[in-house]
Biotite code that builds the C-alpha atoms (Angstrom):
import biotite.structure as struc

atoms = struc.array([
    struc.Atom([0.000, 0.000, 0.000], chain_id="A", res_id=1, res_name="UNK", atom_name="CA", element="C"),
    struc.Atom([1.595, 3.247, -1.162], chain_id="A", res_id=2, res_name="UNK", atom_name="CA", element="C"),
    struc.Atom([2.224, 6.149, 1.185], chain_id="A", res_id=3, res_name="UNK", atom_name="CA", element="C"),
    struc.Atom([3.518, 8.567, -1.466], chain_id="A", res_id=4, res_name="UNK", atom_name="CA", element="C"),
    struc.Atom([2.143, 12.096, -1.176], chain_id="A", res_id=5, res_name="UNK", atom_name="CA", element="C"),
    struc.Atom([0.919, 13.663, -4.401], chain_id="A", res_id=6, res_name="UNK", atom_name="CA", element="C"),
    struc.Atom([2.005, 17.211, -5.210], chain_id="A", res_id=7, res_name="UNK", atom_name="CA", element="C"),
    struc.Atom([-0.283, 18.300, -8.069], chain_id="A", res_id=8, res_name="UNK", atom_name="CA", element="C"),
    struc.Atom([-3.227, 20.571, -7.219], chain_id="A", res_id=9, res_name="UNK", atom_name="CA", element="C"),
    struc.Atom([-6.733, 19.112, -7.647], chain_id="A", res_id=10, res_name="UNK", atom_name="CA", element="C"),
    struc.Atom([-10.218, 19.196, -6.205], chain_id="A", res_id=11, res_name="UNK", atom_name="CA", element="C"),
    struc.Atom([-11.288, 17.356, -3.086], chain_id="A", res_id=12, res_name="UNK", atom_name="CA", element="C"),
    struc.Atom([-13.156, 14.618, -4.975], chain_id="A", res_id=13, res_name="UNK", atom_name="CA", element="C"),
    struc.Atom([-10.155, 13.997, -7.229], chain_id="A", res_id=14, res_name="UNK", atom_name="CA", element="C"),
    struc.Atom([-8.015, 13.617, -4.096], chain_id="A", res_id=15, res_name="UNK", atom_name="CA", element="C"),
    struc.Atom([-10.588, 11.224, -2.608], chain_id="A", res_id=16, res_name="UNK", atom_name="CA", element="C"),
    struc.Atom([-10.557, 9.163, -5.806], chain_id="A", res_id=17, res_name="UNK", atom_name="CA", element="C"),
    struc.Atom([-6.744, 9.120, -5.913], chain_id="A", res_id=18, res_name="UNK", atom_name="CA", element="C"),
    struc.Atom([-6.631, 7.746, -2.397], chain_id="A", res_id=19, res_name="UNK", atom_name="CA", element="C"),
    struc.Atom([-9.291, 5.124, -3.094], chain_id="A", res_id=20, res_name="UNK", atom_name="CA", element="C"),
    struc.Atom([-7.540, 3.939, -6.247], chain_id="A", res_id=21, res_name="UNK", atom_name="CA", element="C"),
    struc.Atom([-4.267, 3.628, -4.316], chain_id="A", res_id=22, res_name="UNK", atom_name="CA", element="C"),
    struc.Atom([-6.007, 1.721, -1.514], chain_id="A", res_id=23, res_name="UNK", atom_name="CA", element="C"),
    struc.Atom([-8.298, -0.619, -3.448], chain_id="A", res_id=24, res_name="UNK", atom_name="CA", element="C"),
    struc.Atom([-6.557, -0.923, -6.828], chain_id="A", res_id=25, res_name="UNK", atom_name="CA", element="C"),
    struc.Atom([-3.095, -0.056, -8.223], chain_id="A", res_id=26, res_name="UNK", atom_name="CA", element="C"),
    struc.Atom([-3.138, 3.734, -7.970], chain_id="A", res_id=27, res_name="UNK", atom_name="CA", element="C"),
    struc.Atom([-1.787, 5.531, -11.051], chain_id="A", res_id=28, res_name="UNK", atom_name="CA", element="C"),
    struc.Atom([-0.950, 2.166, -12.635], chain_id="A", res_id=29, res_name="UNK", atom_name="CA", element="C"),
    struc.Atom([-4.611, 1.112, -12.687], chain_id="A", res_id=30, res_name="UNK", atom_name="CA", element="C"),
    struc.Atom([-5.776, 0.647, -16.307], chain_id="A", res_id=31, res_name="UNK", atom_name="CA", element="C"),
    struc.Atom([-8.509, 3.010, -17.471], chain_id="A", res_id=32, res_name="UNK", atom_name="CA", element="C"),
    struc.Atom([-11.184, 0.278, -17.877], chain_id="A", res_id=33, res_name="UNK", atom_name="CA", element="C"),
    struc.Atom([-10.676, -0.801, -14.255], chain_id="A", res_id=34, res_name="UNK", atom_name="CA", element="C"),
    struc.Atom([-10.870, 2.839, -13.105], chain_id="A", res_id=35, res_name="UNK", atom_name="CA", element="C"),
    struc.Atom([-14.154, 3.298, -14.943], chain_id="A", res_id=36, res_name="UNK", atom_name="CA", element="C"),
    struc.Atom([-15.555, 0.057, -13.529], chain_id="A", res_id=37, res_name="UNK", atom_name="CA", element="C"),
    struc.Atom([-14.491, 1.135, -10.040], chain_id="A", res_id=38, res_name="UNK", atom_name="CA", element="C"),
    struc.Atom([-16.103, 4.569, -10.415], chain_id="A", res_id=39, res_name="UNK", atom_name="CA", element="C"),
    struc.Atom([-19.353, 3.006, -11.601], chain_id="A", res_id=40, res_name="UNK", atom_name="CA", element="C"),
    struc.Atom([-19.571, 0.204, -9.063], chain_id="A", res_id=41, res_name="UNK", atom_name="CA", element="C"),
    struc.Atom([-17.921, 1.274, -5.794], chain_id="A", res_id=42, res_name="UNK", atom_name="CA", element="C"),
    struc.Atom([-20.546, 2.322, -3.236], chain_id="A", res_id=43, res_name="UNK", atom_name="CA", element="C"),
    struc.Atom([-17.994, 3.950, -0.910], chain_id="A", res_id=44, res_name="UNK", atom_name="CA", element="C"),
    struc.Atom([-16.925, 6.265, -3.709], chain_id="A", res_id=45, res_name="UNK", atom_name="CA", element="C"),
    struc.Atom([-20.568, 7.013, -4.530], chain_id="A", res_id=46, res_name="UNK", atom_name="CA", element="C"),
    struc.Atom([-21.238, 8.071, -0.929], chain_id="A", res_id=47, res_name="UNK", atom_name="CA", element="C"),
    struc.Atom([-18.210, 10.372, -0.869], chain_id="A", res_id=48, res_name="UNK", atom_name="CA", element="C"),
    struc.Atom([-19.127, 11.806, -4.287], chain_id="A", res_id=49, res_name="UNK", atom_name="CA", element="C"),
    struc.Atom([-22.680, 12.470, -3.079], chain_id="A", res_id=50, res_name="UNK", atom_name="CA", element="C"),
    struc.Atom([-21.310, 14.456, -0.137], chain_id="A", res_id=51, res_name="UNK", atom_name="CA", element="C"),
    struc.Atom([-18.901, 16.440, -2.363], chain_id="A", res_id=52, res_name="UNK", atom_name="CA", element="C"),
    struc.Atom([-21.697, 17.164, -4.834], chain_id="A", res_id=53, res_name="UNK", atom_name="CA", element="C"),
    struc.Atom([-23.922, 18.391, -1.991], chain_id="A", res_id=54, res_name="UNK", atom_name="CA", element="C"),
    struc.Atom([-21.204, 20.791, -0.843], chain_id="A", res_id=55, res_name="UNK", atom_name="CA", element="C"),
    struc.Atom([-20.923, 22.130, -4.402], chain_id="A", res_id=56, res_name="UNK", atom_name="CA", element="C"),
    struc.Atom([-24.687, 22.592, -4.597], chain_id="A", res_id=57, res_name="UNK", atom_name="CA", element="C"),
    struc.Atom([-24.723, 24.470, -1.274], chain_id="A", res_id=58, res_name="UNK", atom_name="CA", element="C"),
    struc.Atom([-22.074, 26.879, -2.567], chain_id="A", res_id=59, res_name="UNK", atom_name="CA", element="C"),
    struc.Atom([-23.965, 27.351, -5.824], chain_id="A", res_id=60, res_name="UNK", atom_name="CA", element="C"),
    struc.Atom([-27.233, 27.969, -3.976], chain_id="A", res_id=61, res_name="UNK", atom_name="CA", element="C"),
    struc.Atom([-25.592, 30.787, -2.009], chain_id="A", res_id=62, res_name="UNK", atom_name="CA", element="C"),
    struc.Atom([-24.578, 32.508, -5.277], chain_id="A", res_id=63, res_name="UNK", atom_name="CA", element="C"),
    struc.Atom([-27.473, 31.624, -7.593], chain_id="A", res_id=64, res_name="UNK", atom_name="CA", element="C"),
    struc.Atom([-30.487, 30.217, -5.710], chain_id="A", res_id=65, res_name="UNK", atom_name="CA", element="C"),
    struc.Atom([-32.761, 29.856, -8.734], chain_id="A", res_id=66, res_name="UNK", atom_name="CA", element="C"),
    struc.Atom([-30.175, 28.235, -11.000], chain_id="A", res_id=67, res_name="UNK", atom_name="CA", element="C"),
    struc.Atom([-29.285, 25.787, -8.217], chain_id="A", res_id=68, res_name="UNK", atom_name="CA", element="C"),
    struc.Atom([-32.817, 24.405, -7.800], chain_id="A", res_id=69, res_name="UNK", atom_name="CA", element="C"),
    struc.Atom([-32.508, 21.444, -10.225], chain_id="A", res_id=70, res_name="UNK", atom_name="CA", element="C"),
    struc.Atom([-29.196, 20.447, -8.622], chain_id="A", res_id=71, res_name="UNK", atom_name="CA", element="C"),
    struc.Atom([-30.710, 20.729, -5.141], chain_id="A", res_id=72, res_name="UNK", atom_name="CA", element="C"),
    struc.Atom([-33.425, 18.273, -6.162], chain_id="A", res_id=73, res_name="UNK", atom_name="CA", element="C"),
    struc.Atom([-30.856, 15.994, -7.773], chain_id="A", res_id=74, res_name="UNK", atom_name="CA", element="C"),
    struc.Atom([-28.696, 15.961, -4.650], chain_id="A", res_id=75, res_name="UNK", atom_name="CA", element="C"),
    struc.Atom([-31.658, 15.262, -2.365], chain_id="A", res_id=76, res_name="UNK", atom_name="CA", element="C"),
    struc.Atom([-32.639, 12.265, -4.472], chain_id="A", res_id=77, res_name="UNK", atom_name="CA", element="C"),
    struc.Atom([-29.042, 11.003, -4.585], chain_id="A", res_id=78, res_name="UNK", atom_name="CA", element="C"),
    struc.Atom([-28.593, 11.518, -0.843], chain_id="A", res_id=79, res_name="UNK", atom_name="CA", element="C"),
    struc.Atom([-31.851, 9.674, -0.130], chain_id="A", res_id=80, res_name="UNK", atom_name="CA", element="C"),
    struc.Atom([-30.548, 6.783, -2.196], chain_id="A", res_id=81, res_name="UNK", atom_name="CA", element="C"),
    struc.Atom([-27.211, 6.797, -0.306], chain_id="A", res_id=82, res_name="UNK", atom_name="CA", element="C"),
    struc.Atom([-29.017, 6.949, 3.032], chain_id="A", res_id=83, res_name="UNK", atom_name="CA", element="C"),
    struc.Atom([-31.537, 4.199, 2.348], chain_id="A", res_id=84, res_name="UNK", atom_name="CA", element="C"),
    struc.Atom([-29.511, 1.831, 0.168], chain_id="A", res_id=85, res_name="UNK", atom_name="CA", element="C"),
    struc.Atom([-25.930, 2.368, 1.337], chain_id="A", res_id=86, res_name="UNK", atom_name="CA", element="C"),
    struc.Atom([-26.907, 3.400, 4.895], chain_id="A", res_id=87, res_name="UNK", atom_name="CA", element="C"),
    struc.Atom([-24.492, 6.322, 4.792], chain_id="A", res_id=88, res_name="UNK", atom_name="CA", element="C"),
    struc.Atom([-25.467, 9.894, 5.677], chain_id="A", res_id=89, res_name="UNK", atom_name="CA", element="C"),
    struc.Atom([-22.792, 12.601, 5.527], chain_id="A", res_id=90, res_name="UNK", atom_name="CA", element="C"),
    struc.Atom([-24.232, 16.055, 6.162], chain_id="A", res_id=91, res_name="UNK", atom_name="CA", element="C"),
    struc.Atom([-23.311, 18.814, 3.736], chain_id="A", res_id=92, res_name="UNK", atom_name="CA", element="C"),
    struc.Atom([-22.799, 20.965, 6.856], chain_id="A", res_id=93, res_name="UNK", atom_name="CA", element="C"),
    struc.Atom([-19.719, 18.846, 7.578], chain_id="A", res_id=94, res_name="UNK", atom_name="CA", element="C"),
    struc.Atom([-16.464, 20.387, 6.343], chain_id="A", res_id=95, res_name="UNK", atom_name="CA", element="C"),
    struc.Atom([-14.232, 17.463, 5.347], chain_id="A", res_id=96, res_name="UNK", atom_name="CA", element="C"),
    struc.Atom([-10.781, 17.883, 3.849], chain_id="A", res_id=97, res_name="UNK", atom_name="CA", element="C"),
    struc.Atom([-9.475, 16.067, 0.752], chain_id="A", res_id=98, res_name="UNK", atom_name="CA", element="C"),
    struc.Atom([-8.528, 12.410, 0.912], chain_id="A", res_id=99, res_name="UNK", atom_name="CA", element="C"),
    struc.Atom([-11.621, 11.111, 2.727], chain_id="A", res_id=100, res_name="UNK", atom_name="CA", element="C"),
    struc.Atom([-11.504, 7.311, 2.685], chain_id="A", res_id=101, res_name="UNK", atom_name="CA", element="C"),
    struc.Atom([-14.554, 5.241, 3.559], chain_id="A", res_id=102, res_name="UNK", atom_name="CA", element="C"),
    struc.Atom([-13.380, 1.687, 4.055], chain_id="A", res_id=103, res_name="UNK", atom_name="CA", element="C"),
    struc.Atom([-16.947, 0.427, 4.500], chain_id="A", res_id=104, res_name="UNK", atom_name="CA", element="C"),
    struc.Atom([-19.831, 2.843, 4.057], chain_id="A", res_id=105, res_name="UNK", atom_name="CA", element="C"),
    struc.Atom([-22.530, 0.904, 5.934], chain_id="A", res_id=106, res_name="UNK", atom_name="CA", element="C"),
    struc.Atom([-23.906, 2.739, 8.977], chain_id="A", res_id=107, res_name="UNK", atom_name="CA", element="C"),
    struc.Atom([-21.703, 5.856, 8.658], chain_id="A", res_id=108, res_name="UNK", atom_name="CA", element="C"),
    struc.Atom([-23.393, 8.975, 10.091], chain_id="A", res_id=109, res_name="UNK", atom_name="CA", element="C"),
    struc.Atom([-21.525, 12.291, 10.038], chain_id="A", res_id=110, res_name="UNK", atom_name="CA", element="C"),
    struc.Atom([-23.121, 15.519, 11.291], chain_id="A", res_id=111, res_name="UNK", atom_name="CA", element="C"),
    struc.Atom([-21.884, 19.052, 10.700], chain_id="A", res_id=112, res_name="UNK", atom_name="CA", element="C"),
    struc.Atom([-18.384, 18.460, 11.989], chain_id="A", res_id=113, res_name="UNK", atom_name="CA", element="C"),
    struc.Atom([-14.994, 19.868, 10.993], chain_id="A", res_id=114, res_name="UNK", atom_name="CA", element="C"),
    struc.Atom([-12.855, 16.991, 9.712], chain_id="A", res_id=115, res_name="UNK", atom_name="CA", element="C"),
    struc.Atom([-9.327, 17.226, 8.342], chain_id="A", res_id=116, res_name="UNK", atom_name="CA", element="C"),
    struc.Atom([-7.464, 15.666, 5.432], chain_id="A", res_id=117, res_name="UNK", atom_name="CA", element="C"),
    struc.Atom([-6.757, 11.968, 4.907], chain_id="A", res_id=118, res_name="UNK", atom_name="CA", element="C"),
    struc.Atom([-9.242, 10.715, 7.479], chain_id="A", res_id=119, res_name="UNK", atom_name="CA", element="C"),
    struc.Atom([-10.191, 7.017, 7.368], chain_id="A", res_id=120, res_name="UNK", atom_name="CA", element="C"),
    struc.Atom([-13.719, 6.067, 8.460], chain_id="A", res_id=121, res_name="UNK", atom_name="CA", element="C"),
    struc.Atom([-14.859, 2.469, 8.858], chain_id="A", res_id=122, res_name="UNK", atom_name="CA", element="C"),
    struc.Atom([-18.396, 1.096, 9.117], chain_id="A", res_id=123, res_name="UNK", atom_name="CA", element="C"),
    struc.Atom([-20.956, 1.950, 11.823], chain_id="A", res_id=124, res_name="UNK", atom_name="CA", element="C"),
    struc.Atom([-19.193, 5.181, 12.809], chain_id="A", res_id=125, res_name="UNK", atom_name="CA", element="C"),
    struc.Atom([-21.191, 8.094, 14.241], chain_id="A", res_id=126, res_name="UNK", atom_name="CA", element="C"),
    struc.Atom([-19.738, 11.618, 14.437], chain_id="A", res_id=127, res_name="UNK", atom_name="CA", element="C"),
    struc.Atom([-22.065, 14.284, 15.781], chain_id="A", res_id=128, res_name="UNK", atom_name="CA", element="C"),
    struc.Atom([-23.663, 16.095, 18.705], chain_id="A", res_id=129, res_name="UNK", atom_name="CA", element="C"),
    struc.Atom([-23.641, 14.823, 22.248], chain_id="A", res_id=130, res_name="UNK", atom_name="CA", element="C"),
    struc.Atom([-27.243, 14.910, 23.449], chain_id="A", res_id=131, res_name="UNK", atom_name="CA", element="C"),
    struc.Atom([-26.577, 14.698, 27.192], chain_id="A", res_id=132, res_name="UNK", atom_name="CA", element="C"),
    struc.Atom([-25.425, 17.462, 29.552], chain_id="A", res_id=133, res_name="UNK", atom_name="CA", element="C"),
    struc.Atom([-26.628, 20.159, 27.147], chain_id="A", res_id=134, res_name="UNK", atom_name="CA", element="C"),
    struc.Atom([-23.594, 19.706, 24.878], chain_id="A", res_id=135, res_name="UNK", atom_name="CA", element="C"),
    struc.Atom([-24.702, 20.616, 21.370], chain_id="A", res_id=136, res_name="UNK", atom_name="CA", element="C"),
    struc.Atom([-21.186, 21.121, 20.048], chain_id="A", res_id=137, res_name="UNK", atom_name="CA", element="C"),
    struc.Atom([-19.712, 19.060, 17.250], chain_id="A", res_id=138, res_name="UNK", atom_name="CA", element="C"),
    struc.Atom([-16.359, 17.277, 17.070], chain_id="A", res_id=139, res_name="UNK", atom_name="CA", element="C"),
    struc.Atom([-13.363, 18.810, 15.355], chain_id="A", res_id=140, res_name="UNK", atom_name="CA", element="C"),
    struc.Atom([-11.149, 16.098, 13.909], chain_id="A", res_id=141, res_name="UNK", atom_name="CA", element="C"),
    struc.Atom([-7.609, 16.790, 12.699], chain_id="A", res_id=142, res_name="UNK", atom_name="CA", element="C"),
    struc.Atom([-5.695, 15.500, 9.697], chain_id="A", res_id=143, res_name="UNK", atom_name="CA", element="C"),
    struc.Atom([-4.575, 11.865, 9.309], chain_id="A", res_id=144, res_name="UNK", atom_name="CA", element="C"),
    struc.Atom([-6.997, 10.408, 11.843], chain_id="A", res_id=145, res_name="UNK", atom_name="CA", element="C"),
    struc.Atom([-7.983, 6.727, 11.631], chain_id="A", res_id=146, res_name="UNK", atom_name="CA", element="C"),
    struc.Atom([-11.453, 5.872, 12.972], chain_id="A", res_id=147, res_name="UNK", atom_name="CA", element="C"),
    struc.Atom([-12.217, 2.196, 13.522], chain_id="A", res_id=148, res_name="UNK", atom_name="CA", element="C"),
    struc.Atom([-15.473, 0.251, 13.102], chain_id="A", res_id=149, res_name="UNK", atom_name="CA", element="C"),
    struc.Atom([-18.291, 1.062, 15.515], chain_id="A", res_id=150, res_name="UNK", atom_name="CA", element="C"),
    struc.Atom([-16.651, 4.188, 16.967], chain_id="A", res_id=151, res_name="UNK", atom_name="CA", element="C"),
    struc.Atom([-18.834, 7.026, 18.274], chain_id="A", res_id=152, res_name="UNK", atom_name="CA", element="C"),
    struc.Atom([-17.350, 10.534, 18.482], chain_id="A", res_id=153, res_name="UNK", atom_name="CA", element="C"),
    struc.Atom([-19.639, 13.165, 19.985], chain_id="A", res_id=154, res_name="UNK", atom_name="CA", element="C"),
    struc.Atom([-19.698, 16.643, 21.484], chain_id="A", res_id=155, res_name="UNK", atom_name="CA", element="C"),
    struc.Atom([-17.612, 19.761, 21.112], chain_id="A", res_id=156, res_name="UNK", atom_name="CA", element="C"),
    struc.Atom([-14.293, 17.952, 21.371], chain_id="A", res_id=157, res_name="UNK", atom_name="CA", element="C"),
    struc.Atom([-11.009, 18.124, 19.512], chain_id="A", res_id=158, res_name="UNK", atom_name="CA", element="C"),
    struc.Atom([-9.325, 15.004, 18.096], chain_id="A", res_id=159, res_name="UNK", atom_name="CA", element="C"),
    struc.Atom([-5.711, 15.847, 17.378], chain_id="A", res_id=160, res_name="UNK", atom_name="CA", element="C"),
    struc.Atom([-3.809, 15.231, 14.176], chain_id="A", res_id=161, res_name="UNK", atom_name="CA", element="C"),
    struc.Atom([-2.664, 11.658, 13.626], chain_id="A", res_id=162, res_name="UNK", atom_name="CA", element="C"),
    struc.Atom([-4.875, 10.194, 16.358], chain_id="A", res_id=163, res_name="UNK", atom_name="CA", element="C"),
    struc.Atom([-6.209, 6.637, 16.147], chain_id="A", res_id=164, res_name="UNK", atom_name="CA", element="C"),
    struc.Atom([-9.697, 5.796, 17.441], chain_id="A", res_id=165, res_name="UNK", atom_name="CA", element="C"),
    struc.Atom([-9.977, 2.051, 18.050], chain_id="A", res_id=166, res_name="UNK", atom_name="CA", element="C"),
    struc.Atom([-12.991, -0.023, 17.073], chain_id="A", res_id=167, res_name="UNK", atom_name="CA", element="C"),
    struc.Atom([-15.987, 0.354, 19.387], chain_id="A", res_id=168, res_name="UNK", atom_name="CA", element="C"),
    struc.Atom([-14.666, 3.449, 21.170], chain_id="A", res_id=169, res_name="UNK", atom_name="CA", element="C"),
    struc.Atom([-17.198, 5.929, 22.574], chain_id="A", res_id=170, res_name="UNK", atom_name="CA", element="C"),
    struc.Atom([-15.365, 9.241, 22.651], chain_id="A", res_id=171, res_name="UNK", atom_name="CA", element="C"),
    struc.Atom([-16.601, 12.452, 24.277], chain_id="A", res_id=172, res_name="UNK", atom_name="CA", element="C"),
    struc.Atom([-13.351, 14.094, 25.417], chain_id="A", res_id=173, res_name="UNK", atom_name="CA", element="C"),
    struc.Atom([-10.388, 15.747, 23.726], chain_id="A", res_id=174, res_name="UNK", atom_name="CA", element="C"),
    struc.Atom([-7.656, 13.561, 22.255], chain_id="A", res_id=175, res_name="UNK", atom_name="CA", element="C"),
    struc.Atom([-4.044, 14.776, 21.886], chain_id="A", res_id=176, res_name="UNK", atom_name="CA", element="C"),
    struc.Atom([-2.232, 14.419, 18.549], chain_id="A", res_id=177, res_name="UNK", atom_name="CA", element="C"),
    struc.Atom([-0.871, 10.946, 17.678], chain_id="A", res_id=178, res_name="UNK", atom_name="CA", element="C"),
    struc.Atom([-2.677, 9.260, 20.574], chain_id="A", res_id=179, res_name="UNK", atom_name="CA", element="C"),
    struc.Atom([-4.264, 5.807, 20.433], chain_id="A", res_id=180, res_name="UNK", atom_name="CA", element="C"),
    struc.Atom([-7.707, 5.859, 22.044], chain_id="A", res_id=181, res_name="UNK", atom_name="CA", element="C"),
    struc.Atom([-9.859, 2.895, 23.074], chain_id="A", res_id=182, res_name="UNK", atom_name="CA", element="C"),
    struc.Atom([-12.673, 1.920, 25.412], chain_id="A", res_id=183, res_name="UNK", atom_name="CA", element="C"),
    struc.Atom([-16.072, 3.019, 26.678], chain_id="A", res_id=184, res_name="UNK", atom_name="CA", element="C"),
    struc.Atom([-15.682, 5.782, 27.580], chain_id="A", res_id=185, res_name="UNK", atom_name="CA", element="C"),
    struc.Atom([-12.725, 6.409, 25.280], chain_id="A", res_id=186, res_name="UNK", atom_name="CA", element="C"),
    struc.Atom([-9.369, 7.064, 26.926], chain_id="A", res_id=187, res_name="UNK", atom_name="CA", element="C"),
    struc.Atom([-5.783, 7.385, 25.735], chain_id="A", res_id=188, res_name="UNK", atom_name="CA", element="C"),
    struc.Atom([-3.991, 4.048, 25.955], chain_id="A", res_id=189, res_name="UNK", atom_name="CA", element="C"),
    struc.Atom([-0.828, 4.953, 24.016], chain_id="A", res_id=190, res_name="UNK", atom_name="CA", element="C"),
    struc.Atom([0.905, 8.256, 23.397], chain_id="A", res_id=191, res_name="UNK", atom_name="CA", element="C"),
    struc.Atom([2.864, 9.009, 20.211], chain_id="A", res_id=192, res_name="UNK", atom_name="CA", element="C"),
    struc.Atom([1.225, 6.154, 18.283], chain_id="A", res_id=193, res_name="UNK", atom_name="CA", element="C"),
    struc.Atom([2.311, 5.843, 14.640], chain_id="A", res_id=194, res_name="UNK", atom_name="CA", element="C"),
    struc.Atom([-0.750, 5.188, 12.448], chain_id="A", res_id=195, res_name="UNK", atom_name="CA", element="C"),
    struc.Atom([0.898, 5.828, 9.070], chain_id="A", res_id=196, res_name="UNK", atom_name="CA", element="C"),
    struc.Atom([0.737, 2.195, 8.005], chain_id="A", res_id=197, res_name="UNK", atom_name="CA", element="C"),
    struc.Atom([-2.982, 2.095, 8.858], chain_id="A", res_id=198, res_name="UNK", atom_name="CA", element="C"),
    struc.Atom([-3.642, 5.281, 6.884], chain_id="A", res_id=199, res_name="UNK", atom_name="CA", element="C"),
    struc.Atom([-1.878, 3.989, 3.793], chain_id="A", res_id=200, res_name="UNK", atom_name="CA", element="C"),
    struc.Atom([-1.739, 6.366, 0.855], chain_id="A", res_id=201, res_name="UNK", atom_name="CA", element="C"),
    struc.Atom([-2.272, 10.019, 1.793], chain_id="A", res_id=202, res_name="UNK", atom_name="CA", element="C"),
    struc.Atom([-2.710, 13.114, -0.364], chain_id="A", res_id=203, res_name="UNK", atom_name="CA", element="C"),
    struc.Atom([-0.981, 16.472, -0.035], chain_id="A", res_id=204, res_name="UNK", atom_name="CA", element="C"),
])
């Protein structure tokens, strides 16, 4: 699995696709027919593309509300499909950096959080508000964070760059950079944990 960082400028979806091709196929060496087949058939990519398209539509609506109406309808239909068929709901209020990698899209719920670059999200992950104790804040997640299956990250907390959230963790407190977190409730079990091999290919 390559860990080479690309240098050429591109949009967020292109960066997402680059990372997925490097993770699931052969990166830049992948033949064009296999790339096309991947783009048409991969549900994880479809969920990420739906989110990116929704962000584009929101920006267009702010500039040209009338012209954006057909695209708003199109995104709502696409998002309903992603929610009901792929069981993945990523809010367009979320601000997610390039290189988002969904390893398994099933059961992924992301509210209006701030999420950095090169984040890995596995299945059955929830990122959103904490409903207890009057905490209506949303998580802020740094770059190069790996989030394992079944993790729940809630509240107005900060997850530092390079952190690793183990499978099944329920996290409602700040996490320092490069920490390994596990448990219910989530707690730091290792400081200065190197998750680069788990992240795999990352984008600049």
